[in-house]
gemmi code that builds the backbone of each chain (N, CA, C; Angstrom):
import gemmi

chains = {
    "A": [
        ("MET", (-13.829, -2.929, -1.205), (-13.049, -4.121, -0.842), (-14.021, -5.166, -0.322)),
        ("THR", (-13.900, -6.392, -0.866), (-14.788, -7.481, -0.436), (-13.965, -8.636, 0.097)),
        ("ILE", (-14.607, -9.458, 0.894), (-13.949, -10.630, 1.465), (-14.894, -11.796, 1.427)),
        ("LEU", (-14.358, -12.979, 1.038), (-15.189, -14.166, 0.897), (-14.396, -15.366, 1.385)),
        ("GLU", (-15.004, -16.152, 2.244), (-14.326, -17.322, 2.802), (-14.797, -18.583, 2.109)),
        ("GLU", (-13.877, -19.504, 1.842), (-14.238, -20.771, 1.225), (-13.470, -21.896, 1.904)),
        ("PRO", (-14.147, -22.754, 2.675), (-13.459, -23.910, 3.242), (-13.100, -24.887, 2.128)),
        ("LEU", (-11.861, -25.363, 2.125), (-11.416, -26.270, 1.068), (-11.295, -27.709, 1.553)),
        ("GLY", (-11.636, -27.937, 2.805), (-11.551, -29.278, 3.372), (-10.203, -29.521, 4.018)),
        ("ALA", (-10.157, -30.509, 4.866), (-8.930, -30.893, 5.589), (-8.338, -29.722, 6.361)),
        ("GLY", (-9.182, -28.853, 6.854), (-8.725, -27.735, 7.677), (-8.129, -26.578, 6.932)),
        ("VAL", (-8.222, -26.592, 5.595), (-7.676, -25.491, 4.789), (-8.790, -24.494, 4.456)),
        ("PHE", (-8.494, -23.238, 4.599), (-9.464, -22.189, 4.293), (-8.861, -21.213, 3.286)),
        ("LYS", (-9.649, -20.910, 2.248), (-9.240, -19.889, 1.288), (-10.069, -18.647, 1.570)),
        ("ILE", (-9.382, -17.525, 1.660), (-10.062, -16.248, 1.888), (-9.737, -15.356, 0.708)),
        ("ARG", (-10.764, -14.995, -0.040), (-10.555, -14.189, -1.232), (-10.840, -12.727, -0.928)),
        ("LEU", (-9.819, -11.913, -1.144), (-9.971, -10.463, -1.022), (-10.044, -9.877, -2.421)),
        ("ALA", (-10.864, -8.870, -2.606), (-10.977, -8.254, -3.922), (-11.236, -6.761, -3.770)),
        ("GLY", (-10.625, -5.997, -4.673), (-10.828, -4.556, -4.660), (-9.592, -3.822, -4.192)),
        ("ARG", (-9.835, -2.681, -3.601), (-8.791, -1.753, -3.235), (-8.416, -1.924, -1.764)),
        ("PHE", (-7.209, -2.402, -1.508), (-6.774, -2.661, -0.136), (-6.040, -1.422, 0.374)),
        ("ASP", (-6.817, -0.362, 0.576), (-6.310, 0.883, 1.146), (-6.887, 1.019, 2.546)),
        ("ILE", (-6.828, 2.221, 3.126), (-7.317, 2.378, 4.499), (-8.799, 2.053, 4.589)),
        ("ALA", (-9.577, 2.569, 3.641), (-11.016, 2.303, 3.666), (-11.294, 0.815, 3.464)),
        ("GLY", (-10.574, 0.196, 2.543), (-10.747, -1.226, 2.294), (-10.367, -2.065, 3.500)),
        ("ALA", (-9.270, -1.714, 4.127), (-8.820, -2.451, 5.309), (-9.855, -2.346, 6.428)),
        ("GLU", (-10.416, -1.164, 6.604), (-11.446, -0.993, 7.647), (-12.647, -1.868, 7.367)),
        ("ARG", (-12.987, -1.997, 6.091), (-14.174, -2.779, 5.717), (-13.994, -4.255, 6.007)),
        ("VAL", (-12.782, -4.781, 5.853), (-12.591, -6.232, 5.941), (-11.873, -6.696, 7.194)),
        ("ASP", (-11.277, -5.774, 7.950), (-10.389, -6.184, 9.043), (-11.056, -7.124, 10.046)),
        ("LEU", (-12.237, -6.815, 10.482), (-12.880, -7.638, 11.505), (-13.135, -9.045, 10.969)),
        ("LYS", (-13.677, -9.141, 9.766), (-13.946, -10.461, 9.186), (-12.644, -11.190, 8.896)),
        ("LEU", (-11.644, -10.489, 8.400), (-10.362, -11.121, 8.101), (-9.731, -11.686, 9.368)),
        ("THR", (-9.809, -10.931, 10.435), (-9.281, -11.407, 11.700), (-10.036, -12.653, 12.174)),
        ("ALA", (-11.358, -12.598, 12.073), (-12.171, -13.724, 12.522), (-11.921, -14.966, 11.670)),
        ("MET", (-11.790, -14.753, 10.352), (-11.620, -15.889, 9.438), (-10.256, -16.540, 9.547)),
        ("THR", (-9.292, -15.846, 10.128), (-7.944, -16.398, 10.250), (-7.575, -16.698, 11.695)),
        ("ALA", (-8.573, -16.671, 12.568), (-8.307, -16.841, 13.994), (-8.095, -18.308, 14.364)),
        ("SER", (-7.505, -18.497, 15.522), (-7.333, -19.828, 16.070), (-8.703, -20.514, 16.146)),
        ("PRO", (-8.773, -21.814, 15.876), (-7.662, -22.754, 15.713), (-7.236, -22.984, 14.261)),
        ("ARG", (-7.659, -22.112, 13.349), (-7.313, -22.303, 11.935), (-5.805, -22.175, 11.725)),
        ("ARG", (-5.221, -23.129, 10.991), (-3.775, -23.145, 10.833), (-3.326, -23.303, 9.397)),
        ("ALA", (-4.261, -23.371, 8.462), (-3.910, -23.542, 7.050), (-4.746, -22.548, 6.248)),
        ("ILE", (-4.116, -21.431, 5.893), (-4.858, -20.301, 5.300), (-4.256, -19.936, 3.948)),
        ("VAL", (-5.111, -19.810, 2.949), (-4.714, -19.295, 1.641), (-5.410, -17.954, 1.452)),
        ("ILE", (-4.629, -16.892, 1.312), (-5.208, -15.571, 1.057), (-5.149, -15.341, -0.451)),
        ("ASP", (-6.293, -15.365, -1.085), (-6.391, -15.191, -2.533), (-6.387, -13.701, -2.841)),
        ("LEU", (-5.298, -13.233, -3.440), (-5.173, -11.801, -3.769), (-5.433, -11.509, -5.242)),
        ("SER", (-5.901, -12.510, -5.982), (-6.039, -12.325, -7.435), (-7.015, -11.210, -7.792)),
        ("GLY", (-7.926, -10.899, -6.899), (-8.896, -9.845, -7.188), (-8.532, -8.486, -6.603)),
        ("VAL", (-7.372, -8.389, -5.968), (-6.946, -7.114, -5.375), (-6.281, -6.276, -6.453)),
        ("ASN", (-6.763, -5.044, -6.639), (-6.208, -4.191, -7.690), (-5.405, -3.010, -7.144)),
        ("PHE", (-5.310, -2.913, -5.822), (-4.529, -1.841, -5.196), (-4.135, -2.319, -3.812)),
        ("LEU", (-2.850, -2.160, -3.462), (-2.383, -2.600, -2.148), (-1.498, -1.519, -1.556)),
        ("ALA", (-1.971, -0.888, -0.504), (-1.183, 0.131, 0.195), (-0.544, -0.488, 1.435)),
        ("SER", (0.297, 0.280, 2.105), (1.022, -0.261, 3.254), (0.064, -0.674, 4.374)),
        ("ILE", (-1.105, -0.092, 4.452), (-2.085, -0.500, 5.459), (-2.581, -1.912, 5.170)),
        ("GLY", (-2.701, -2.248, 3.886), (-3.084, -3.608, 3.505), (-1.966, -4.588, 3.821)),
        ("ILE", (-0.739, -4.168, 3.583), (0.415, -4.999, 3.928), (0.425, -5.256, 5.430)),
        ("ARG", (0.130, -4.217, 6.196), (0.069, -4.369, 7.651), (-0.954, -5.447, 8.044)),
        ("SER", (-2.136, -5.412, 7.428), (-3.170, -6.414, 7.734), (-2.690, -7.817, 7.394)),
        ("LEU", (-2.075, -7.965, 6.222), (-1.598, -9.287, 5.800), (-0.515, -9.808, 6.735)),
        ("LEU", (0.421, -8.954, 7.101), (1.502, -9.381, 7.997), (0.969, -9.733, 9.380)),
        ("THR", (0.023, -8.984, 9.842), (-0.533, -9.244, 11.177), (-1.143, -10.646, 11.236)),
        ("ILE", (-1.938, -10.990, 10.239), (-2.555, -12.308, 10.280), (-1.535, -13.402, 9.982)),
        ("ALA", (-0.562, -13.137, 9.112), (0.469, -14.136, 8.826), (1.270, -14.452, 10.085)),
        ("LYS", (1.637, -13.418, 10.831), (2.389, -13.621, 12.076), (1.555, -14.415, 13.077)),
        ("ALA", (0.271, -14.112, 13.151), (-0.587, -14.816, 14.107), (-0.704, -16.293, 13.738)),
        ("VAL", (-0.882, -16.577, 12.455), (-1.018, -17.976, 12.014), (0.291, -18.725, 12.243)),
        ("GLN", (1.405, -18.109, 11.875), (2.702, -18.759, 12.083), (2.979, -18.956, 13.570)),
        ("GLY", (2.557, -18.003, 14.374), (2.800, -18.075, 15.809), (2.164, -19.276, 16.482)),
        ("ARG", (1.089, -19.789, 15.884), (0.472, -20.982, 16.467), (0.767, -22.217, 15.631)),
        ("GLY", (1.875, -22.154, 14.875), (2.371, -23.318, 14.174), (1.690, -23.594, 12.849)),
        ("GLY", (0.977, -22.611, 12.320), (0.278, -22.827, 11.066), (1.015, -22.244, 9.880)),
        ("HIS", (0.356, -22.259, 8.708), (0.937, -21.752, 7.475), (-0.070, -20.873, 6.746)),
        ("LEU", (0.438, -19.785, 6.177), (-0.388, -18.882, 5.370), (0.396, -18.535, 4.117)),
        ("VAL", (-0.289, -18.575, 2.976), (0.346, -18.172, 1.721), (-0.536, -17.150, 1.017)),
        ("LEU", (0.092, -16.391, 0.139), (-0.618, -15.409, -0.678), (-0.761, -16.001, -2.078)),
        ("LEU", (-1.990, -16.009, -2.587), (-2.266, -16.653, -3.856), (-2.474, -15.656, -4.984)),
        ("ASP", (-1.614, -15.790, -5.996), (-1.764, -15.176, -7.305), (-2.091, -13.684, -7.343)),
        ("PRO", (-1.317, -12.851, -6.658), (-1.517, -11.405, -6.858), (-1.156, -11.040, -8.291)),
        ("ASN", (-1.795, -10.017, -8.832), (-1.476, -9.598, -10.204), (-0.088, -8.942, -10.221)),
        ("PRO", (0.472, -8.672, -11.417), (1.847, -8.156, -11.476), (2.061, -6.856, -10.692)),
        ("LEU", (1.084, -5.957, -10.707), (1.261, -4.693, -9.972), (1.321, -4.951, -8.473)),
        ("ILE", (0.449, -5.825, -7.986), (0.404, -6.133, -6.557), (1.637, -6.940, -6.161)),
        ("THR", (2.065, -7.837, -7.050), (3.288, -8.606, -6.779), (4.468, -7.671, -6.600)),
        ("ARG", (4.528, -6.653, -7.448), (5.633, -5.696, -7.357), (5.607, -4.962, -6.022)),
        ("VAL", (4.442, -4.558, -5.565), (4.331, -3.893, -4.259), (4.851, -4.817, -3.165)),
        ("LEU", (4.419, -6.075, -3.214), (4.833, -7.041, -2.186), (6.342, -7.258, -2.212)),
        ("GLU", (6.922, -7.296, -3.427), (8.371, -7.507, -3.543), (9.152, -6.291, -3.064)),
        ("ILE", (8.693, -5.103, -3.430), (9.400, -3.894, -2.991), (9.337, -3.754, -1.479)),
        ("ALA", (8.234, -4.146, -0.891), (8.096, -4.065, 0.565), (8.763, -5.242, 1.268)),
        ("GLY", (9.302, -6.191, 0.496), (9.996, -7.329, 1.092), (9.074, -8.399, 1.668)),
        ("ILE", (7.808, -8.342, 1.330), (6.851, -9.285, 1.903), (7.026, -10.674, 1.317)),
        ("ASP", (7.510, -10.740, 0.059), (7.715, -12.046, -0.575), (8.784, -12.858, 0.146)),
        ("LEU", (9.629, -12.196, 0.917), (10.661, -12.905, 1.673), (10.131, -13.408, 3.020)),
        ("LEU", (8.944, -12.935, 3.391), (8.383, -13.281, 4.695), (7.190, -14.232, 4.576)),
        ("VAL", (6.400, -14.057, 3.516), (5.189, -14.847, 3.317), (5.232, -15.402, 1.897)),
        ("PRO", (5.066, -16.713, 1.708), (5.163, -17.273, 0.355), (4.075, -16.736, -0.566)),
        ("ILE", (4.485, -16.456, -1.806), (3.531, -16.092, -2.853), (3.487, -17.264, -3.818)),
        ("VAL", (2.315, -17.828, -4.037), (2.182, -18.954, -4.949), (1.197, -18.595, -6.048)),
        ("ARG", (1.301, -19.332, -7.171), (0.562, -18.929, -8.369), (-0.670, -19.775, -8.655)),
        ("ASP", (-0.795, -20.945, -7.992), (-1.969, -21.760, -8.270), (-2.486, -22.374, -6.972)),
        ("LEU", (-3.758, -22.696, -6.975), (-4.406, -23.173, -5.754), (-3.861, -24.512, -5.260)),
        ("PRO", (-3.637, -25.519, -6.147), (-3.087, -26.782, -5.626), (-1.767, -26.598, -4.882)),
        ("THR", (-0.894, -25.747, -5.408), (0.378, -25.491, -4.722), (0.128, -24.803, -3.392)),
        ("ALA", (-0.799, -23.870, -3.385), (-1.120, -23.152, -2.148), (-1.632, -24.123, -1.084)),
        ("VAL", (-2.532, -24.994, -1.482), (-3.097, -25.951, -0.529), (-1.997, -26.880, -0.009)),
        ("ALA", (-1.129, -27.331, -0.908), (-0.039, -28.235, -0.486), (0.872, -27.541, 0.523)),
        ("GLN", (1.171, -26.262, 0.271), (2.103, -25.554, 1.175), (1.494, -25.326, 2.554)),
        ("VAL", (0.231, -24.946, 2.600), (-0.349, -24.649, 3.917), (-0.726, -25.925, 4.664)),
        ("SER", (-0.793, -27.056, 3.939), (-1.146, -28.326, 4.566), (0.072, -29.055, 5.107)),
        ("ALA", (1.252, -28.564, 4.777), (2.476, -29.230, 5.236), (2.519, -29.218, 6.763)),
        ("PRO", (3.086, -30.291, 7.336), (3.158, -30.360, 8.813), (4.087, -29.300, 9.381)),
    ],
    "B": [
        ("MET", (-1.625, 23.964, -13.969), (-1.498, 23.249, -12.695), (-2.878, 23.064, -12.078)),
        ("GLU", (-3.075, 21.883, -11.488), (-4.362, 21.590, -10.841), (-4.129, 21.488, -9.339)),
        ("CYS", (-5.092, 21.930, -8.567), (-4.955, 21.940, -7.110), (-6.170, 21.310, -6.454)),
        ("LEU", (-5.913, 20.713, -5.293), (-7.003, 20.197, -4.457), (-6.620, 20.477, -3.012)),
        ("GLU", (-7.555, 21.027, -2.257), (-7.322, 21.215, -0.823), (-8.106, 20.170, -0.058)),
        ("ILE", (-7.436, 19.521, 0.890), (-8.115, 18.531, 1.718), (-7.851, 18.847, 3.184)),
        ("GLY", (-8.614, 18.210, 4.044), (-8.376, 18.337, 5.473), (-7.484, 17.216, 5.965)),
        ("ASN", (-7.062, 17.301, 7.212), (-6.175, 16.266, 7.755), (-6.976, 15.149, 8.415)),
        ("GLN", (-7.945, 14.618, 7.641), (-8.734, 13.474, 8.108), (-8.555, 12.328, 7.125)),
        ("LEU", (-8.514, 11.102, 7.646), (-8.259, 9.936, 6.810), (-9.344, 9.719, 5.760)),
        ("ASP", (-10.562, 10.184, 6.030), (-11.592, 9.967, 5.008), (-11.409, 10.879, 3.802)),
        ("GLU", (-10.389, 11.746, 3.828), (-10.047, 12.546, 2.653), (-9.236, 11.742, 1.641)),
        ("LEU", (-8.756, 10.564, 2.056), (-7.914, 9.775, 1.154), (-8.688, 9.296, -0.070)),
        ("GLU", (-9.957, 8.979, 0.123), (-10.746, 8.509, -1.017), (-10.877, 9.617, -2.059)),
        ("ARG", (-11.191, 10.812, -1.606), (-11.312, 11.955, -2.522), (-9.965, 12.236, -3.195)),
        ("THR", (-8.887, 12.102, -2.432), (-7.550, 12.300, -2.984), (-7.277, 11.305, -4.108)),
        ("GLY", (-7.600, 10.051, -3.851), (-7.365, 9.006, -4.848), (-8.139, 9.269, -6.137)),
        ("HIS", (-9.393, 9.607, -6.010), (-10.203, 9.901, -7.206), (-9.599, 11.051, -7.996)),
        ("TRP", (-9.160, 12.098, -7.287), (-8.600, 13.279, -7.947), (-7.289, 12.930, -8.657)),
        ("VAL", (-6.409, 12.204, -7.971), (-5.121, 11.848, -8.579), (-5.342, 11.019, -9.847)),
        ("ARG", (-6.258, 10.058, -9.783), (-6.471, 9.195, -10.955), (-7.109, 9.975, -12.092)),
        ("GLU", (-8.023, 10.866, -11.768), (-8.690, 11.641, -12.822), (-7.717, 12.626, -13.456)),
        ("VAL", (-7.019, 13.384, -12.646), (-6.094, 14.379, -13.189), (-4.902, 13.699, -13.858)),
        ("GLY", (-4.382, 12.659, -13.210), (-3.237, 11.955, -13.790), (-3.546, 11.389, -15.154)),
        ("GLY", (-4.746, 10.859, -15.310), (-5.145, 10.365, -16.615), (-5.197, 11.462, -17.647)),
        ("ARG", (-5.752, 12.591, -17.273), (-5.850, 13.738, -18.200), (-4.486, 14.293, -18.553)),
        ("LEU", (-3.528, 14.200, -17.637), (-2.193, 14.723, -17.903), (-1.338, 13.756, -18.713)),
        ("GLY", (-1.911, 12.593, -19.036), (-1.228, 11.699, -19.956), (-0.446, 10.563, -19.331)),
        ("LEU", (-0.706, 10.268, -18.073), (0.010, 9.164, -17.443), (-0.460, 7.828, -18.009)),
        ("ALA", (0.491, 6.972, -18.369), (0.164, 5.610, -18.787), (-0.398, 4.856, -17.585)),
        ("PRO", (-1.184, 3.800, -17.834), (-1.838, 3.094, -16.722), (-0.897, 2.658, -15.592)),
        ("ILE", (0.267, 2.119, -15.939), (1.173, 1.673, -14.880), (1.714, 2.864, -14.097)),
        ("ALA", (2.085, 3.915, -14.803), (2.584, 5.124, -14.133), (1.507, 5.712, -13.235)),
        ("LEU", (0.261, 5.656, -13.696), (-0.835, 6.172, -12.902), (-1.048, 5.329, -11.651)),
        ("ALA", (-0.946, 4.018, -11.803), (-1.089, 3.132, -10.643), (0.018, 3.395, -9.620)),
        ("ASP", (1.243, 3.600, -10.112), (2.362, 3.881, -9.203), (2.134, 5.199, -8.466)),
        ("LEU", (1.683, 6.217, -9.196), (1.444, 7.506, -8.558), (0.291, 7.417, -7.572)),
        ("ASP", (-0.745, 6.691, -7.926), (-1.882, 6.469, -7.027), (-1.390, 5.905, -5.694)),
        ("LEU", (-0.569, 4.867, -5.754), (-0.049, 4.245, -4.531), (0.787, 5.238, -3.730)),
        ("CYS", (1.731, 5.906, -4.391), (2.654, 6.785, -3.666), (1.941, 7.996, -3.066)),
        ("THR", (0.963, 8.535, -3.765), (0.235, 9.679, -3.211), (-0.601, 9.245, -2.010)),
        ("GLN", (-1.191, 8.073, -2.070), (-1.935, 7.575, -0.914), (-1.000, 7.410, 0.285)),
        ("GLU", (0.180, 6.843, 0.057), (1.130, 6.662, 1.155), (1.589, 8.010, 1.712)),
        ("ALA", (1.919, 8.938, 0.830), (2.455, 10.229, 1.268), (1.404, 11.042, 2.012)),
        ("VAL", (0.196, 11.073, 1.489), (-0.861, 11.848, 2.144), (-1.240, 11.194, 3.479)),
        ("THR", (-1.269, 9.859, 3.503), (-1.547, 9.169, 4.765), (-0.526, 9.545, 5.827)),
        ("ASN", (0.748, 9.580, 5.429), (1.796, 9.940, 6.385), (1.572, 11.322, 6.967)),
        ("VAL", (1.206, 12.269, 6.107), (0.987, 13.632, 6.584), (-0.185, 13.658, 7.564)),
        ("ILE", (-1.280, 13.011, 7.194), (-2.476, 13.054, 8.044), (-2.220, 12.362, 9.384)),
        ("VAL", (-1.575, 11.193, 9.335), (-1.410, 10.391, 10.548), (-0.296, 10.917, 11.445)),
        ("HIS", (0.797, 11.372, 10.842), (1.982, 11.707, 11.631), (2.339, 13.187, 11.646)),
        ("GLY", (1.690, 13.990, 10.804), (2.173, 15.353, 10.603), (1.706, 16.381, 11.620)),
        ("PHE", (0.682, 16.060, 12.382), (0.120, 17.076, 13.266), (-0.061, 16.511, 14.672)),
        ("LYS", (0.380, 17.283, 15.663), (0.283, 16.818, 17.043), (-0.696, 17.653, 17.862)),
        ("ASP", (-1.340, 18.645, 17.238), (-2.169, 19.576, 18.015), (-3.657, 19.236, 17.989)),
        ("HIS", (-4.033, 18.124, 17.346), (-5.442, 17.680, 17.304), (-6.371, 18.757, 16.745)),
        ("ARG", (-5.838, 19.607, 15.865), (-6.661, 20.639, 15.243), (-6.845, 20.312, 13.765)),
        ("ASP", (-7.787, 21.007, 13.155), (-7.974, 20.866, 11.715), (-6.871, 21.632, 10.985)),
        ("HIS", (-6.369, 21.006, 9.952), (-5.356, 21.625, 9.108), (-5.739, 21.420, 7.646)),
        ("ARG", (-5.282, 22.337, 6.803), (-5.506, 22.186, 5.373), (-4.234, 21.657, 4.727)),
        ("ILE", (-4.420, 20.743, 3.801), (-3.306, 20.180, 3.040), (-3.576, 20.494, 1.574)),
        ("THR", (-2.591, 21.050, 0.883), (-2.764, 21.413, -0.529), (-2.040, 20.401, -1.407)),
        ("LEU", (-2.775, 19.880, -2.371), (-2.207, 18.956, -3.351), (-2.160, 19.650, -4.701)),
        ("ARG", (-1.052, 19.464, -5.413), (-0.925, 20.077, -6.739), (-0.426, 19.032, -7.723)),
        ("MET", (-0.906, 19.105, -8.951), (-0.398, 18.240, -10.019), (-0.194, 19.076, -11.262)),
        ("ALA", (0.903, 18.784, -11.985), (1.180, 19.502, -13.224), (1.993, 18.608, -14.141)),
        ("ARG", (1.793, 18.809, -15.430), (2.612, 18.129, -16.431), (3.829, 19.012, -16.690)),
        ("VAL", (5.002, 18.385, -16.636), (6.248, 19.105, -16.902), (7.021, 18.269, -17.924)),
        ("ASP", (6.949, 18.690, -19.188), (7.528, 17.921, -20.292), (6.970, 16.493, -20.257)),
        ("SER", (7.860, 15.497, -20.120), (7.396, 14.107, -20.143), (7.127, 13.579, -18.732)),
        ("GLN", (7.030, 14.463, -17.780), (6.792, 14.039, -16.401), (5.520, 14.675, -15.852)),
        ("VAL", (5.019, 14.016, -14.827), (3.941, 14.620, -14.039), (4.494, 14.827, -12.633)),
        ("ALA", (4.308, 16.028, -12.135), (4.747, 16.357, -10.777), (3.532, 16.403, -9.862)),
        ("PHE", (3.662, 15.784, -8.709), (2.615, 15.810, -7.685), (3.250, 16.372, -6.422)),
        ("GLN", (2.622, 17.364, -5.825), (3.207, 17.995, -4.645), (2.194, 18.055, -3.505)),
        ("ILE", (2.683, 17.782, -2.293), (1.878, 17.941, -1.080), (2.460, 19.095, -0.289)),
        ("GLU", (1.618, 20.041, 0.081), (2.054, 21.139, 0.946), (1.250, 21.079, 2.241)),
        ("ASP", (1.944, 21.047, 3.371), (1.246, 21.018, 4.652), (2.017, 21.842, 5.676)),
        ("ASP", (1.316, 22.250, 6.728), (1.953, 23.046, 7.784), (2.214, 22.195, 9.020)),
        ("GLY", (2.456, 20.922, 8.801), (2.726, 20.028, 9.905), (4.161, 20.113, 10.392)),
        ("ILE", (4.508, 19.181, 11.287), (5.863, 19.169, 11.825), (6.851, 18.885, 10.691)),
        ("PRO", (8.059, 19.471, 10.774), (9.029, 19.234, 9.709), (9.349, 17.752, 9.568)),
        ("PHE", (9.292, 17.270, 8.337), (9.618, 15.854, 8.095), (10.061, 15.700, 6.658)),
        ("ASP", (11.242, 15.125, 6.461), (11.790, 14.922, 5.124), (11.742, 13.436, 4.770)),
        ("PRO", (10.771, 13.018, 3.941), (10.669, 11.601, 3.591), (11.851, 11.120, 2.755)),
        ("VAL", (12.577, 12.052, 2.126), (13.664, 11.643, 1.235), (14.822, 11.049, 2.031)),
        ("VAL", (15.041, 11.546, 3.253), (16.178, 11.076, 4.040), (15.759, 10.268, 5.267)),
        ("ALA", (14.463, 10.108, 5.458), (14.009, 9.348, 6.622), (14.560, 7.924, 6.563)),
        ("THR", (14.870, 7.390, 7.718), (15.455, 6.051, 7.786), (14.438, 4.996, 7.387)),
        ("ILE", (14.881, 4.094, 6.531), (14.050, 2.942, 6.178), (14.571, 1.751, 6.980)),
        ("PRO", (13.707, 1.040, 7.684), (14.176, -0.085, 8.506), (14.895, -1.132, 7.678)),
        ("ALA", (15.867, -1.781, 8.286), (16.567, -2.865, 7.607), (15.615, -4.039, 7.420)),
        ("PRO", (15.854, -4.864, 6.396), (14.990, -6.031, 6.184), (14.966, -6.910, 7.428)),
        ("PRO", (13.799, -7.363, 7.840), (13.705, -8.165, 9.062), (14.264, -9.574, 8.846)),
        ("GLU", (14.612, -10.195, 9.950), (15.106, -11.568, 9.871), (13.960, -12.518, 10.168)),
        ("GLY", (13.091, -12.676, 9.219), (11.998, -13.615, 9.377), (10.699, -12.955, 9.775)),
        ("LEU", (9.628, -13.687, 9.561), (8.280, -13.161, 9.777), (8.038, -12.798, 11.232)),
        ("ALA", (8.516, -13.611, 12.155), (8.238, -13.376, 13.576), (8.782, -12.024, 14.042)),
        ("ARG", (9.944, -11.596, 13.479), (10.577, -10.351, 13.897), (10.149, -9.155, 13.055)),
        ("ALA", (9.393, -9.406, 11.995), (9.080, -8.327, 11.056), (8.068, -7.357, 11.649)),
        ("PRO", (8.358, -6.062, 11.570), (7.340, -5.085, 11.983), (6.199, -5.099, 10.971)),
        ("VAL", (4.976, -4.874, 11.455), (3.842, -4.940, 10.534), (3.662, -3.639, 9.768)),
        ("GLY", (4.203, -2.545, 10.294), (3.992, -1.261, 9.656), (5.275, -0.623, 9.175)),
        ("GLY", (5.175, 0.659, 8.787), (6.351, 1.441, 8.447), (6.880, 1.244, 7.045)),
        ("ARG", (6.055, 0.778, 6.120), (6.557, 0.527, 4.760), (6.158, 1.601, 3.752)),
        ("GLY", (5.447, 2.598, 4.197), (4.972, 3.625, 3.269), (6.111, 4.367, 2.596)),
        ("ILE", (7.058, 4.832, 3.383), (8.169, 5.597, 2.816), (9.040, 4.711, 1.939)),
        ("GLN", (9.212, 3.466, 2.334), (9.983, 2.519, 1.514), (9.350, 2.385, 0.140)),
        ("LEU", (8.031, 2.289, 0.097), (7.335, 2.171, -1.190), (7.524, 3.442, -2.001)),
        ("ILE", (7.330, 4.598, -1.369), (7.450, 5.872, -2.089), (8.844, 6.002, -2.695)),
        ("ARG", (9.878, 5.731, -1.921), (11.239, 5.969, -2.417), (11.649, 4.945, -3.466)),
        ("ASN", (11.055, 3.776, -3.455), (11.345, 2.804, -4.507), (10.619, 3.154, -5.803)),
        ("TYR", (9.362, 3.526, -5.687), (8.582, 3.825, -6.886), (8.930, 5.187, -7.472)),
        ("MET", (9.282, 6.148, -6.594), (9.517, 7.519, -7.049), (10.905, 7.968, -6.562)),
        ("PRO", (11.955, 7.427, -7.143), (13.303, 7.734, -6.639), (13.704, 9.192, -6.789)),
        ("HIS", (12.979, 9.953, -7.626), (13.325, 11.360, -7.834), (12.459, 12.294, -7.001)),
        ("CYS", (11.902, 11.803, -5.920), (11.094, 12.660, -5.053), (11.983, 13.713, -4.375)),
        ("GLN", (11.374, 14.865, -4.057), (12.134, 15.972, -3.475), (11.377, 16.556, -2.293)),
        ("TYR", (12.111, 17.069, -1.331), (11.510, 17.693, -0.162), (12.122, 19.076, 0.062)),
        ("HIS", (11.257, 20.033, 0.401), (11.701, 21.354, 0.840), (10.890, 21.767, 2.050)),
        ("ARG", (11.500, 22.578, 2.898), (10.792, 23.204, 4.006), (10.872, 24.693, 3.738)),
        ("ARG", (9.710, 25.360, 3.618), (9.715, 26.780, 3.250), (8.530, 27.474, 3.890)),
        ("GLY", (8.796, 28.571, 4.562), (7.722, 29.349, 5.159), (6.893, 28.561, 6.149)),
        ("GLY", (7.545, 27.662, 6.890), (6.824, 26.868, 7.877), (5.998, 25.734, 7.275)),
        ("LYS", (6.235, 25.446, 5.998), (5.469, 24.386, 5.329), (6.407, 23.284, 4.823)),
        ("ASN", (5.892, 22.060, 4.860), (6.560, 20.946, 4.185), (6.075, 20.915, 2.743)),
        ("LEU", (7.014, 20.762, 1.822), (6.660, 20.611, 0.410), (7.342, 19.337, -0.089)),
        ("PHE", (6.547, 18.331, -0.385), (7.074, 17.037, -0.820), (6.573, 16.796, -2.226)),
        ("THR", (7.505, 16.617, -3.167), (7.159, 16.508, -4.583), (7.544, 15.142, -5.127)),
        ("LEU", (6.590, 14.495, -5.785), (6.831, 13.232, -6.475), (6.886, 13.508, -7.971)),
        ("LEU", (7.804, 12.852, -8.660), (7.931, 13.027, -10.108), (7.837, 11.665, -10.776)),
        ("THR", (6.998, 11.565, -11.798), (6.894, 10.307, -12.518), (6.822, 10.559, -14.003)),
        ("GLN", (7.421, 9.651, -14.768), (7.334, 9.753, -16.223), (5.920, 9.421, -16.665)),
        ("THR", (5.459, 10.090, -17.703), (4.111, 9.803, -18.184), (4.033, 8.423, -18.806)),
        ("GLN", (5.147, 7.974, -19.420), (5.175, 6.665, -20.040), (6.278, 5.845, -19.402)),
        ("PRO", (6.096, 4.510, -19.245), (7.196, 3.677, -18.766), (8.408, 3.841, -19.655)),
        ("LEU", (9.609, 3.793, -19.109), (10.820, 4.065, -19.883), (10.934, 3.176, -21.121)),
        ("ALA", (10.539, 1.903, -21.014), (10.715, 0.967, -22.115), (9.850, 1.298, -23.309)),
        ("SER", (8.740, 1.996, -23.072), (7.808, 2.226, -24.167), (8.014, 3.563, -24.839)),
        ("ARG", (8.937, 4.385, -24.315), (9.126, 5.712, -24.914), (9.995, 5.585, -26.157)),
        ("PRO", (9.698, 6.402, -27.193), (10.502, 6.305, -28.426), (11.936, 6.750, -28.196)),
    ],
}
model = gemmi.Model(1)
for chain_id, residues in chains.items():
    chain = gemmi.Chain(chain_id)
    for i, (resn, *xyz) in enumerate(residues, 1):
        res = gemmi.Residue()
        res.name, res.seqid = resn, gemmi.SeqId(i, " ")
        for name, pos in zip(("N", "CA", "C"), xyz):
            atom = gemmi.Atom()
            atom.name, atom.element = name, gemmi.Element(name[0])
            atom.pos, atom.b_iso = gemmi.Position(*pos), 0.0
            res.add_atom(atom)
        chain.add_residue(res)
    model.add_chain(chain)
structure = gemmi.Structure()
structure.add_model(model)
structure.setup_entities()
């Protein structure tokens, strides 16, 4: 599991996760993911297009940071998970809690909203 | 039938995943079915390791896989505390992100992906069996 941060300007940050988001993967990225989504950042795009496996531990990590960002008045969206990962998110009900968007311009617009 | 014995440590999950994908492929699981089984076995084995033992001792967990007609059966046998994932309560959908619990979705995933899962308690052991079709229903003749 890898993690890569990309500032997009105007306070928006894209964080790309790739690989297997299982217990081992979560352990590998948790500290950096927490740091990259920490206050005062309020506009976060989590790019899931490179994630090929998502277990409930990965869902836990995503929800934890989404709740933290929302708690300080910010926005976080999930960008372009593949069909298998989308299905996991839908079955777990995460799509009802955190927006899933399919392209970067839409993601940036959503997290930049006041 | 193929078997793998693991310990009740989380670092056994990687070995479990490799074994499930290798054996599942050999038993004829289509890629999507294999991905579904990979996810559910990781969730089920994680539950056993994390929640199944309260004595802080080493325990052995036996995993079995077999092809049964057009299905592949995966079974976990452990001597942990009795627990039936088939009837365990699944939390109601939360009312918004702020109220949503961050955890507890493993069993929900298993029961959605593998609705024909079965549980038995026998001889002081939990036996939890997942059943999956080798091919997605739409693609079968």
